[in-house]
SEFIPA-251333 format. One record per residue (C-alpha): x negated, y negated, z negated. Coordinates in Angstrom, 2 decimals, always signed. Example, Ala and Ser with C-alpha at 12.3 -4.5 7.8 and 13.67 -1.06 7.14 Angstrom:
<recs>
- xx	yy	zz
- -12.30	+4.50	-7.80
- -13.67	+1.06	-7.14
</recs>
This chain:
<recs>
- xx	yy	zz
- -5.88	+5.95	+77.78
- -4.27	+2.59	+78.47
- -0.99	+4.40	+79.11
- -1.31	+6.31	+75.85
- -1.88	+3.12	+73.91
- +1.60	+1.99	+74.88
- +3.32	+5.09	+73.58
- +5.41	+4.84	+70.45
- +5.24	+7.28	+67.63
- +7.95	+9.89	+67.70
- +11.01	+8.78	+65.81
- +12.42	+11.66	+63.82
- +15.80	+10.99	+64.18
- +24.60	+10.68	+25.80
- +23.89	+10.76	+22.87
- +25.58	+12.81	+20.04
- +25.64	+11.02	+16.68
- +25.80	+12.86	+13.38
- +26.37	+10.85	+10.21
- +25.86	+11.97	+6.67
- +28.82	+11.36	+4.39
- +28.17	+10.46	+0.79
- +29.83	+8.76	-2.12
- +27.65	+5.67	-1.99
- +24.94	+3.96	+0.06
- +22.15	+5.43	-2.05
- +23.33	+8.95	-1.46
- +23.77	+8.24	+2.24
- +20.20	+6.98	+2.50
- +18.85	+9.97	+0.62
- +20.78	+12.53	+2.61
- +20.33	+11.00	+6.05
- +18.14	+13.04	+8.36
- +16.92	+12.68	+11.89
- +19.51	+13.71	+14.46
- +17.30	+16.31	+16.09
- +16.40	+17.87	+12.76
- +20.03	+18.15	+11.77
- +20.82	+19.90	+15.04
- +17.82	+22.14	+14.61
- +18.13	+23.16	+10.99
- +21.75	+22.71	+9.94
- +23.13	+25.07	+12.60
- +25.57	+22.46	+13.83
- +27.76	+23.90	+16.57
- +27.43	+21.83	+19.73
- +30.62	+21.49	+21.74
- +29.28	+19.29	+24.56
- +25.62	+19.61	+25.53
- +25.88	+16.82	+28.10
- +25.96	+14.16	+25.37
- +22.70	+15.33	+23.78
- +19.47	+13.51	+24.47
- +16.52	+15.25	+26.08
- +14.67	+15.53	+22.76
- +17.73	+16.97	+21.03
- +18.10	+19.57	+23.77
- +14.42	+20.46	+23.43
- +14.80	+21.24	+19.74
- +17.69	+23.58	+20.46
- +15.96	+25.09	+23.48
- +12.83	+26.01	+21.54
- +15.10	+27.70	+19.02
- +16.33	+29.97	+21.81
- +19.55	+28.20	+22.75
- +19.94	+29.25	+26.39
- +22.59	+26.63	+27.15
- +20.19	+23.90	+26.06
- +17.44	+25.50	+28.16
- +19.67	+25.45	+31.23
- +20.70	+21.85	+30.55
- +17.06	+20.81	+30.36
- +16.44	+22.64	+33.62
- +19.29	+20.77	+35.26
- +18.01	+17.39	+34.09
- +14.51	+18.13	+35.36
- +15.72	+19.68	+38.61
- +17.91	+16.78	+39.66
- +16.37	+13.92	+37.72
- +18.34	+11.40	+35.68
- +17.94	+7.76	+34.69
- +15.91	+8.87	+31.69
- +14.27	+12.06	+33.00
- +11.94	+12.19	+35.97
- +12.47	+15.03	+38.41
- +10.00	+17.85	+37.77
- +10.57	+21.18	+39.51
- +7.78	+23.02	+37.70
- +9.18	+22.20	+34.25
- +12.72	+22.91	+35.41
- +11.66	+26.36	+36.58
- +9.98	+26.99	+33.25
- +13.20	+26.29	+31.32
- +15.32	+28.30	+33.73
- +12.90	+31.23	+33.45
- +13.08	+31.04	+29.65
- +16.88	+31.08	+29.81
- +16.92	+33.92	+32.33
- +14.55	+36.00	+30.23
- +16.98	+35.58	+27.34
- +19.86	+36.89	+29.43
- +21.36	+33.64	+30.73
- +23.15	+34.25	+34.04
- +23.00	+30.49	+34.77
- +19.23	+30.54	+34.35
- +18.90	+33.52	+36.69
- +21.18	+31.88	+39.25
- +19.23	+28.60	+39.11
- +15.91	+30.42	+39.59
- +17.31	+32.05	+42.70
- +17.82	+28.67	+44.34
- +14.21	+27.66	+43.76
- +12.96	+30.80	+45.47
- +15.53	+30.25	+48.22
- +14.39	+26.71	+49.01
- +10.72	+26.99	+48.06
- +10.97	+23.91	+45.82
- +8.33	+24.11	+43.10
- +7.43	+27.69	+44.04
- +6.46	+29.56	+47.17
- +9.61	+30.43	+49.09
- +10.52	+34.08	+48.61
- +13.86	+35.11	+50.08
- +13.58	+38.67	+48.80
- +13.02	+37.40	+45.25
- +15.92	+34.97	+45.63
- +18.18	+37.77	+46.85
- +17.18	+39.94	+43.88
- +17.95	+37.15	+41.42
- +21.30	+36.30	+43.00
- +22.41	+39.93	+43.03
- +21.46	+40.22	+39.37
- +23.45	+37.08	+38.56
- +26.44	+38.34	+40.56
- +26.38	+41.61	+38.61
- +26.47	+39.50	+35.43
- +29.56	+37.65	+36.63
- +28.19	+34.53	+38.35
- +30.43	+33.08	+41.07
- +27.89	+30.50	+42.24
- +25.32	+33.23	+42.86
- +27.60	+34.48	+45.64
- +26.89	+31.22	+47.45
- +23.19	+31.69	+46.81
- +23.27	+35.18	+48.29
- +25.21	+33.90	+51.30
- +22.55	+31.23	+51.82
- +19.79	+33.83	+51.64
- +21.54	+35.78	+54.38
- +21.97	+32.60	+56.43
- +18.24	+31.92	+56.22
- +17.20	+35.50	+56.85
- +19.39	+35.53	+59.94
- +18.10	+32.13	+61.13
- +21.68	+30.88	+61.41
- +21.02	+27.48	+59.86
- +19.95	+24.58	+62.06
- +17.94	+21.59	+60.82
- +19.53	+18.25	+61.68
- +18.19	+14.83	+60.87
- +19.35	+12.86	+63.90
- +22.60	+10.96	+64.22
- +22.44	+11.20	+67.99
- +21.10	+14.01	+70.13
- +19.03	+13.53	+73.30
- +19.96	+9.87	+73.67
- +16.58	+8.22	+73.17
- +13.28	+8.06	+74.97
- +11.88	+10.48	+72.40
- +14.55	+13.18	+72.54
- +11.97	+15.74	+71.43
- +11.97	+14.06	+68.03
- +14.76	+16.35	+66.92
- +13.23	+19.12	+64.88
- +13.50	+22.38	+66.82
- +12.67	+25.78	+65.45
- +12.55	+29.10	+67.19
- +15.19	+31.60	+66.15
- +15.16	+35.36	+66.06
- +18.70	+35.58	+67.45
- +20.00	+33.65	+70.42
- +23.71	+34.44	+70.12
- +26.20	+36.05	+67.83
- +26.26	+39.05	+70.16
- +22.76	+39.87	+68.93
- +23.55	+39.50	+65.24
- +24.60	+41.99	+62.66
- +28.35	+41.43	+62.39
- +28.46	+43.12	+59.01
- +25.97	+40.58	+57.71
- +27.99	+37.67	+59.07
- +31.16	+39.12	+57.59
- +29.43	+39.43	+54.21
- +28.38	+35.76	+54.35
- +31.96	+34.67	+55.06
- +33.43	+36.89	+52.35
- +30.97	+35.66	+49.73
- +31.75	+32.01	+50.48
- +35.51	+32.54	+50.54
- +35.44	+34.20	+47.13
- +33.29	+31.41	+45.68
- +35.42	+28.64	+47.19
- +38.67	+30.18	+45.99
- +37.18	+30.38	+42.50
- +36.66	+26.62	+42.61
- +32.91	+26.62	+43.30
- +31.99	+23.39	+45.11
- +28.91	+24.89	+46.75
- +31.17	+27.58	+48.17
- +33.48	+24.91	+49.54
- +30.68	+23.00	+51.23
- +29.12	+26.05	+52.86
- +32.49	+27.36	+53.98
- +32.94	+24.02	+55.75
- +29.43	+24.40	+57.15
- +30.02	+27.81	+58.74
- +33.30	+26.61	+60.30
- +31.54	+23.53	+61.68
- +28.72	+25.60	+63.17
- +30.80	+28.64	+64.09
- +28.71	+31.07	+62.03
- +30.61	+34.34	+61.56
- +33.90	+32.54	+62.28
- +35.45	+30.79	+65.25
- +34.14	+27.22	+65.30
- +36.86	+24.97	+63.92
- +36.04	+21.34	+63.13
- +39.42	+20.67	+61.51
- +38.93	+23.54	+59.04
- +35.39	+22.36	+58.42
- +36.64	+18.86	+57.68
- +39.31	+20.24	+55.36
- +36.82	+22.22	+53.29
- +34.36	+19.31	+53.13
- +37.17	+16.97	+52.10
- +38.24	+19.28	+49.26
- +34.73	+19.06	+47.85
- +34.58	+15.29	+48.28
- +37.81	+14.87	+46.31
- +36.31	+16.65	+43.30
- +35.87	+14.56	+40.18
- +33.05	+16.74	+38.81
- +30.10	+14.85	+37.35
- +28.01	+17.98	+36.71
- +24.46	+17.64	+37.98
- +24.65	+21.02	+39.73
- +27.72	+19.85	+41.71
- +26.08	+16.65	+42.92
- +24.42	+18.16	+45.98
- +27.55	+19.82	+47.34
- +29.55	+16.61	+46.93
- +26.83	+14.55	+48.60
- +26.34	+17.04	+51.43
- +30.08	+17.14	+52.08
- +30.20	+13.35	+52.27
- +27.30	+13.42	+54.72
- +28.91	+16.16	+56.82
- +32.16	+14.19	+57.06
- +30.22	+11.06	+57.99
- +28.47	+12.87	+60.85
- +31.79	+14.21	+62.09
- +33.14	+10.65	+62.20
- +30.06	+9.46	+64.06
- +30.18	+12.25	+66.64
- +33.95	+12.58	+66.83
- +33.95	+16.24	+65.85
- +37.51	+17.18	+64.85
- +38.29	+13.56	+64.03
- +38.34	+10.29	+65.90
- +35.07	+8.35	+66.05
- +35.06	+5.99	+63.07
- +31.70	+4.54	+62.12
- +33.22	+2.48	+59.30
- +34.50	+5.66	+57.65
- +31.13	+7.26	+58.27
- +29.34	+4.41	+56.53
- +31.72	+4.65	+53.56
- +31.01	+8.35	+53.06
- +27.26	+7.87	+53.47
- +27.26	+4.99	+51.01
- +29.04	+7.09	+48.38
- +26.39	+9.80	+48.75
- +23.51	+7.32	+48.86
- +24.74	+5.68	+45.65
- +24.94	+9.17	+44.16
- +21.18	+9.74	+44.59
- +21.21	+11.39	+48.02
- +18.03	+10.56	+49.96
- +19.47	+12.21	+53.06
- +22.45	+9.84	+53.03
- +20.15	+6.84	+52.58
- +18.11	+8.08	+55.53
- +21.19	+8.35	+57.74
- +22.29	+4.82	+56.82
- +18.80	+3.73	+57.85
- +19.31	+5.52	+61.15
- +22.58	+3.69	+61.72
- +20.90	+0.33	+61.20
- +17.85	+1.26	+63.25
- +19.88	+2.53	+66.20
- +22.77	+0.09	+65.84
- +25.42	+2.77	+65.34
- +28.61	+1.03	+64.28
- +26.59	-1.90	+62.93
- +24.33	-4.55	+64.38
- +20.83	-3.22	+64.84
- +18.83	-4.36	+61.82
- +15.33	-2.98	+61.27
- +14.95	-4.69	+57.91
- +18.11	-3.01	+56.59
- +16.90	+0.26	+58.09
- +13.60	-0.09	+56.24
- +15.49	-0.84	+53.01
- +17.36	+2.44	+53.17
- +14.35	+4.43	+54.36
- +12.43	+3.16	+51.34
- +15.33	+4.16	+49.10
- +15.13	+7.69	+50.52
- +11.34	+7.62	+50.25
- +11.69	+7.22	+46.48
- +12.74	+10.88	+46.59
- +9.83	+11.81	+48.93
- +12.30	+12.58	+51.73
- +10.03	+13.49	+54.63
- +12.17	+12.22	+57.56
- +12.42	+8.82	+55.88
- +8.69	+8.69	+55.20
- +8.06	+9.50	+58.85
- +10.47	+6.79	+59.95
- +8.81	+4.16	+57.77
- +5.53	+5.00	+59.49
- +7.27	+4.71	+62.86
- +8.54	+1.22	+62.03
- +5.10	+0.09	+60.85
- +3.47	+1.46	+63.98
- +5.82	-0.38	+66.30
- +6.28	-3.50	+64.20
- +10.04	-3.08	+63.94
- +11.28	-5.34	+61.14
- +7.73	-5.57	+59.77
- +4.32	-6.62	+61.00
- +2.46	-3.96	+62.95
- +0.38	-2.06	+60.41
- -1.38	+1.06	+61.66
- -2.87	+1.80	+58.23
- +0.60	+1.89	+56.65
- +1.84	+3.99	+59.56
- -0.88	+6.55	+58.85
- -0.17	+6.49	+55.11
- +3.54	+7.27	+55.41
- +3.01	+9.82	+58.18
- +0.58	+11.67	+55.91
- +3.09	+11.72	+53.06
- +5.62	+13.33	+55.39
- +3.12	+15.69	+57.01
- +2.02	+17.01	+53.61
- +5.56	+18.36	+53.24
- +5.21	+20.30	+56.46
- +7.32	+17.86	+58.49
- +6.31	+18.70	+62.05
- +7.28	+15.35	+63.60
- +4.90	+13.52	+61.25
- +2.16	+16.06	+62.01
- +2.53	+15.33	+65.73
- +2.48	+11.59	+65.03
- -0.71	+11.93	+62.99
- -2.27	+13.94	+65.78
- -1.46	+11.09	+68.14
- -2.93	+8.48	+65.77
- -6.18	+10.41	+65.29
- -6.40	+11.27	+68.97
- -6.26	+7.58	+69.88
- -7.86	+5.99	+66.81
- -4.90	+3.94	+65.64
- -5.22	+3.00	+61.96
- -7.98	+5.58	+61.54
- -11.31	+6.38	+63.10
- -10.76	+8.41	+66.27
- -11.27	+12.09	+65.43
- -10.25	+14.75	+67.92
- -10.88	+17.62	+65.51
- -8.50	+16.13	+62.96
- -5.98	+15.37	+65.71
- -6.21	+18.98	+66.83
- -5.59	+20.29	+63.31
- -2.38	+18.25	+62.97
- -1.15	+19.29	+66.40
- -1.85	+22.93	+65.52
- +0.13	+22.62	+62.27
- +3.14	+21.42	+64.25
- +2.67	+24.07	+66.91
- +2.46	+26.82	+64.30
- +5.84	+25.73	+62.91
- +7.37	+26.11	+66.37
- +7.70	+22.40	+67.16
- +8.43	+21.87	+70.83
- +5.69	+20.02	+72.72
- +2.95	+20.44	+70.11
- +1.34	+23.32	+72.01
- +0.79	+21.06	+75.02
- -0.93	+18.54	+72.76
- -3.19	+21.29	+71.39
- -4.26	+22.25	+74.92
- -4.85	+18.60	+75.87
- -7.02	+17.79	+72.84
- -9.04	+21.01	+73.17
- -9.83	+19.97	+76.73
- -10.96	+16.54	+75.53
- -13.17	+18.11	+72.87
- -14.81	+20.34	+75.47
- -15.38	+17.39	+77.79
- -17.09	+15.36	+75.06
- -19.36	+18.12	+73.86
</recs>
């Protein structure tokens, strides 16, 4: 028990103005109407929906304007300075648009079922929606379908560490079992379809297509692994000047991908300054993942002096978006007293926030805290439940913890 007490937690590495014109001030005052009412009742043709306020878009949306419905969905899906992110409401608007025949609404719904954000993940439903959108002429839906196939084939790999197997807690990297161990065991027709879908989307100028084409070249999925091609596709996306909310993720992810290539020296020379520049661009563009990685650089001292306080600053920035790896890392810093006073209660709090999202590393950490009574009353049954959650998700090492705690429970009965 004394040895266990020395263990650290696992570190899981616009406004559109309409003015009434009259002959004099009196007539102007009499004829002036509220902006939203004029949009709603005067059948004013809107040329640029991005300059409309949320309330103005709502008026149009309730009148059946599918473009306004999609715009509201975008604002709620991604969040803006004036609109808080709300997946449930975003889905509602997208569904309304889709039901009215909007291909953009159908496409957007597909991504929610693909990721499981705001709804229970349903890859079959996502595939159905994307195919419907493709039939209606959507280019972006081709990327969605390719992503469904990537997930169904277990070709994607989770990555939240800047360095692999270089720390005392190498098992902190999230590891999931896969159905297929090598490309020799995969359906080549399926891989070919993924590549073809992404090529078509990228050539049509779709930024998501560009990012994922870079991704498959970086990972060697369906193509010969080629870091230089991956970098080229990522860089094309990064150079885009699009400010559309639905392009933000692909631009941010491409900046992050390039940053990781600079850190690891994949296809480019190691350049941590360039990596930090790309991560900062994405972090400033509302990417919690980029903020998390900057935190990792400061925590581990990658290209910068090790600085736990700066690491905490960026983890907290990512935590504003409920980014589970960052929440876990905040708990880790509180547990060990890195850059802050040791605070087991805060460690438990942030680990729970991450564990509630199904983040296996945090579930293992909570099991450890309850097993040993750090920040909480010692409770082996609760510890066991958290270890079992992690084990059920395929997290390496959690099964051993389940066996160990079950043995302790039996001994204390």
